[in-house]
N, C-alpha and C positions, 0 to 999 in steps of 0.2 A: 285709301290709296295715297293720300297726301303724305302719310308717314313713311311710305316707301321711297319718297323722293328726296328726303333730307340728305344732304351731302355737302361737300366743300364748294361745289359750283352752283348750288341752288339754295337761296335763302327762303325763310318761311313766307315772306310776302310774295315770292315768285312761284311758289308751289301751286297754288290754285290757278294762277294764270297759265302755267305750263300744262296742267291737266285740262283746262278749258281748251287750249290750243290743240292738245292731243285729241280730245273728243270730237273736234270739228275737222281734224285732218282727214285727208283722203287716205283710203286703205283698200287693199284687195283682200277678199276673203276667199280662200281656196281650200275646199274640202278634199281630203285624200282618204277615200274609203278603204283603200288597201292597208293603210297603216293606222287607221282610226285617229287621224289628226286633222284639225281645222287650223290651217295656216292663216294668220292675220298679219298681213304685211302693211305696216303703216309707213307712209312716205316720210322721208327725212325732213327734220325741221331746218330752218335757215340758220340757226345759231348753234355752234359747236357745244356750248354749255348745255343747251336744251337736249341735244342729241345724247350727250353723256348721261344726263339724268334719265332720259327715256330708256336707254340701254340698261341702266341699273334697274329701273322699274320692270322692264320686260324680263330681265334675268330672274327677278324674284317671282314674277307671275308664272314663268315657265317652270321654275323649280317647284312651285306649288301644284303643278300638274292639274290645273283646273279642267273640269269636264263640262261639256255642253250639257245643259239640263236634260235629264231623262235619257241620256245616251252614255256610251263609253268613249265618245270622241273627245280627245284632249286638245285644248287650245295651245297653239304654238305662236308666240308673238315675235315678230321680226321688224327691225327698222330698215326699211328698204332704201337703198341708195346711200347708206352710211357705211364706210369701210373701216373706221377706226374703233371697232367694237372691242370691248375688253375680253 
């Protein structure tokens, strides 16, 4: 996952810290059985650069159409409370 964060606003020393902060962030997990989607809404970070990097990461994860193991339910990652999404 660290490789997906490389960009102009995240340097290599900050990538692991950003992932650590992301993994301990609050999130809402909302299953939608009608559309076979599992919405994972992570709460916005306090720094705009971190939000930009997280949006890029989520875009890559969403494009990969990851499925919940053993099901056809697709993960959909969203950064909740952040409006300047690409």
